[in-house]
C-alpha positions as CSV (number, residue, x, y, z in Angstrom):
1,X,-233.2,17.2,-20.3
2,X,-230.9,17.9,-17.3
3,X,-233.8,19.1,-15.2
4,X,-235.7,15.9,-15.7
5,X,-232.5,13.8,-15.0
6,X,-231.8,15.7,-11.9
7,X,-235.3,14.9,-10.6
8,X,-235.1,11.1,-11.5
9,X,-231.5,9.9,-11.3
10,X,-231.3,10.1,-7.5
11,X,-234.4,7.8,-7.3
12,X,-232.2,5.0,-8.7
13,X,-229.5,5.6,-6.1
14,X,-231.6,6.2,-3.0
15,X,-230.8,4.0,0.1
16,X,-234.3,2.4,0.0
17,X,-233.9,1.7,-3.7
18,X,-230.6,-0.1,-3.0
19,X,-232.4,-2.1,-0.3
20,X,-235.0,-3.3,-2.8
21,X,-232.2,-4.2,-5.3
22,X,-230.7,-6.4,-2.7
23,X,-234.1,-8.0,-1.8
24,X,-234.8,-8.8,-5.5
25,X,-231.4,-10.3,-5.8
26,X,-232.0,-12.6,-2.8
27,X,-235.4,-13.6,-4.2
28,X,-234.2,-14.4,-7.7
29,X,-230.6,-15.7,-7.5
30,X,-230.1,-19.4,-7.8
31,X,-226.8,-19.4,-6.0
32,X,-227.6,-20.5,-2.5
33,X,-224.3,-19.5,-0.9
34,X,-224.4,-16.1,-2.4
35,X,-228.0,-15.6,-1.4
36,X,-227.1,-16.2,2.2
37,X,-224.3,-13.6,2.1
38,X,-226.4,-11.0,0.4
39,X,-229.3,-11.7,2.8
40,X,-226.9,-11.0,5.8
41,X,-225.5,-7.9,4.1
42,X,-229.1,-6.7,3.4
43,X,-230.0,-7.0,7.1
44,X,-226.9,-5.2,8.2
45,X,-227.4,-2.5,5.6
46,X,-231.1,-1.9,6.7
47,X,-230.0,-1.6,10.3
48,X,-227.3,0.9,9.4
49,X,-229.5,3.2,7.4
50,X,-232.2,3.2,10.2
51,X,-229.8,3.6,13.1
52,X,-230.1,7.0,14.7
53,X,-226.5,7.4,15.8
54,X,-225.0,6.4,12.5
55,X,-227.4,8.5,10.5
56,X,-226.8,11.5,12.7
57,X,-223.0,11.1,12.3
58,X,-223.4,11.1,8.5
59,X,-225.7,14.1,8.5
60,X,-223.5,16.2,10.8
61,X,-220.5,15.4,8.7
62,X,-222.3,16.8,5.6
63,X,-224.3,19.8,7.0
64,X,-223.0,23.3,7.3
65,X,-222.1,24.2,10.9
66,X,-224.4,26.6,12.7
67,X,-223.5,30.3,12.8
68,X,-224.0,32.8,15.6
69,X,-226.4,35.3,14.1
70,X,-225.7,38.0,16.6
71,X,-222.1,38.2,15.4
72,X,-222.8,38.3,11.7
73,X,-222.0,41.6,9.9
74,X,-224.7,43.7,8.2
75,X,-225.3,42.9,4.5
76,X,-227.6,44.2,1.9
77,X,-229.5,41.0,0.9
78,X,-230.4,37.7,2.3
79,X,-231.3,35.2,-0.4
80,X,-233.9,32.6,0.6
81,X,-234.1,29.5,-1.5
82,X,-237.6,28.0,-1.8
83,X,-238.5,24.4,-1.9
84,X,-240.5,22.9,1.0
85,X,-240.8,26.3,2.7
86,X,-244.6,26.3,2.1
87,X,-246.7,23.1,2.4
88,X,-248.0,23.3,-1.2
89,X,-249.5,19.8,-1.0
90,X,-251.8,20.6,1.9
91,X,-255.5,19.9,1.2
92,X,-256.3,23.6,1.3
93,X,-253.0,24.9,-0.3
94,X,-253.6,28.1,-2.1
95,X,-256.4,29.1,0.2
96,X,-254.7,28.9,3.6
97,X,-251.0,29.3,4.4
98,X,-249.2,26.3,5.8
99,X,-245.5,26.1,6.5
100,X,-243.5,23.2,5.1
101,X,-240.6,21.1,6.5
102,X,-238.0,23.7,5.3
103,X,-239.8,26.7,6.8
104,X,-236.9,27.5,9.1
105,X,-235.2,29.1,6.0
106,X,-237.9,31.7,6.1
107,X,-237.7,32.0,9.9
108,X,-234.0,32.7,9.7
109,X,-234.5,35.4,7.1
110,X,-237.0,37.1,9.3
111,X,-234.6,36.9,12.2
112,X,-231.8,38.4,10.2
113,X,-234.1,41.2,9.0
114,X,-235.5,42.0,12.4
115,X,-232.0,42.1,13.9
116,X,-230.9,44.5,11.2
117,X,-228.4,42.1,9.7
118,X,-230.0,42.4,6.2
119,X,-231.8,45.2,4.5
120,X,-233.7,43.2,1.9
121,X,-234.9,39.6,1.4
122,X,-234.7,38.0,-2.0
123,X,-237.0,35.0,-2.5
124,X,-235.5,32.7,-5.1
125,X,-237.6,29.9,-6.6
126,X,-240.7,29.1,-8.6
127,X,-242.5,25.8,-9.3
128,X,-240.2,22.7,-9.1
129,X,-242.7,20.6,-11.0
130,X,-241.6,18.8,-14.2
131,X,-244.5,20.6,-15.8
132,X,-242.8,23.9,-16.7
133,X,-246.3,25.5,-17.0
134,X,-247.2,24.6,-13.4
135,X,-248.2,27.7,-11.5
136,X,-245.9,28.8,-8.6
137,X,-247.8,28.5,-5.3
138,X,-244.9,28.9,-2.9
139,X,-243.5,32.3,-3.8
140,X,-246.7,34.4,-3.4
141,X,-247.5,32.7,-0.1
142,X,-243.9,33.3,1.2
143,X,-244.3,37.0,0.4
144,X,-247.6,37.0,2.2
145,X,-246.1,35.3,5.2
146,X,-243.3,37.8,5.4
147,X,-245.8,40.6,5.4
148,X,-247.6,39.0,8.3
149,X,-244.3,38.8,10.1
150,X,-243.9,42.6,9.8
151,X,-241.5,42.6,6.8
152,X,-242.5,45.5,4.6
153,X,-243.2,44.9,0.9
154,X,-240.4,47.3,-0.2
155,X,-237.9,45.0,1.7
156,X,-238.9,41.9,-0.3
157,X,-237.7,41.0,-3.8
158,X,-238.4,37.8,-5.7
159,X,-237.4,35.9,-8.7
160,X,-240.1,33.2,-9.6
161,X,-238.3,31.7,-12.6
162,X,-235.9,29.2,-11.1
163,X,-236.9,25.5,-10.7
164,X,-233.7,24.1,-9.2
165,X,-230.5,25.2,-7.4
166,X,-228.6,26.1,-10.5
167,X,-231.4,28.3,-11.7
168,X,-231.7,29.9,-8.2
169,X,-228.1,31.1,-8.6
170,X,-228.5,32.0,-12.3
171,X,-231.5,34.2,-11.9
172,X,-230.6,35.6,-8.5
173,X,-227.2,36.6,-9.8
174,X,-228.7,38.8,-12.4
175,X,-230.6,40.8,-9.8
176,X,-227.7,40.9,-7.3
177,X,-225.1,42.0,-9.8
178,X,-227.4,44.6,-11.2
179,X,-228.6,46.2,-8.0
180,X,-225.9,45.3,-5.5
181,X,-222.6,44.8,-7.5
182,X,-219.5,43.6,-5.8
183,X,-221.2,42.8,-2.5
184,X,-221.3,39.6,-0.4
185,X,-224.8,38.4,0.5
186,X,-226.3,35.9,2.9
187,X,-227.6,32.7,1.4
188,X,-230.3,31.2,3.5
189,X,-231.0,27.5,2.8
190,X,-231.1,24.2,4.7
191,X,-227.9,23.1,6.3
192,X,-227.7,20.0,4.2
193,X,-228.1,22.0,1.0
194,X,-225.5,24.7,1.7
195,X,-222.6,23.1,-0.2
196,X,-224.4,22.8,-3.5
197,X,-226.1,26.1,-3.2
198,X,-223.0,28.1,-2.3
199,X,-221.1,26.3,-5.1
200,X,-223.7,27.3,-7.7
201,X,-223.7,31.0,-6.6
202,X,-219.9,31.0,-6.6
203,X,-220.0,29.7,-10.2
204,X,-222.2,32.7,-11.1
205,X,-219.6,35.1,-9.6
206,X,-221.7,36.0,-6.6
207,X,-220.0,36.0,-3.2
208,X,-222.3,34.5,-0.5
209,X,-222.1,33.5,3.1
210,X,-224.3,30.6,4.0
211,X,-226.7,31.0,6.9
212,X,-227.8,27.4,7.5
213,X,-231.3,26.5,8.5
214,X,-233.6,23.5,9.0
215,X,-230.9,21.3,10.5
216,X,-231.4,17.5,10.4
217,X,-228.4,16.7,12.6
218,X,-228.9,16.8,16.3
219,X,-226.4,17.7,19.1
220,X,-226.9,14.6,21.3
221,X,-227.8,11.2,19.9
222,X,-226.0,9.1,22.5
223,X,-229.2,7.7,24.0
224,X,-229.7,3.9,24.1
225,X,-232.5,3.8,21.6
226,X,-230.5,5.8,19.1
227,X,-227.4,3.7,19.5
228,X,-229.2,0.3,19.4
229,X,-232.7,0.4,17.9
230,X,-233.5,0.9,14.3
231,X,-236.1,3.8,13.8
232,X,-238.2,4.4,10.7
233,X,-237.8,8.2,10.8
234,X,-234.0,7.8,10.1
235,X,-234.9,6.2,6.7
236,X,-236.4,9.6,5.7
237,X,-233.3,11.5,6.9
238,X,-230.8,9.3,5.2
239,X,-232.9,9.4,2.0
240,X,-232.9,13.2,2.0
241,X,-229.1,13.2,2.7
242,X,-228.4,10.8,-0.1
243,X,-230.6,12.8,-2.5
244,X,-228.5,15.9,-1.7
245,X,-225.1,14.2,-2.0
246,X,-226.1,12.7,-5.3
247,X,-227.4,16.1,-6.5
248,X,-224.2,17.8,-5.4
249,X,-221.9,15.4,-7.4
250,X,-224.2,15.5,-10.4
251,X,-223.9,19.3,-10.3
252,X,-220.1,19.0,-9.8
253,X,-219.8,16.8,-12.9
254,X,-221.9,19.2,-14.9
255,X,-219.7,22.2,-13.7
256,X,-222.6,23.9,-12.0
257,X,-221.0,24.1,-8.5
């Protein structure tokens, strides 16, 4: 039940969902004075969630800060969380390999391995479909990609059972505690996802250091168009950020992180 709720509850609270709630209120309320106030608020709200400067400030306040890879100590394992790493919805998915929007997670793992910062890569994640019988497409293609990048098979481990962040921690912890007890490991995930992921691993008694990847925040957004003009791509960014914040607090309330 929790898995289904975790996939649906955020839809109700997403910024664009809230926008449509406001629009429907304006359309159907009979109170003219209130309609005018809500209409003005709706316009301001839409501008705010599509403004590059405001959205970037929100994202950077939430995301994990970058780390300097060259200064990181050597650790046994780098855990890579899947989900968006492979473009599983591509027209030829399963036949040809296409990287997804979160593929930087994989790139950072390869960088850590090639620089000698980790000895093994643990791929954590299976199918995130509501259909528990859905075949995992992402995991095998990630392993194949790592091989193409020169990472030997003996350096790659995987757990294909997990369908969400809590299960990533649950099933990865079993492997890490059994094979690498008492050690601290690198947790490689998107910068916006680091809080929830690190919290889940901590709850499982596994010490991790987050290596953030796939940053949404940008260093410089003080350009005129970002400051003044609403831009549609910011709606996607704020939606993704809101999804993660909602997920984080749901996990907090459930005691998962």
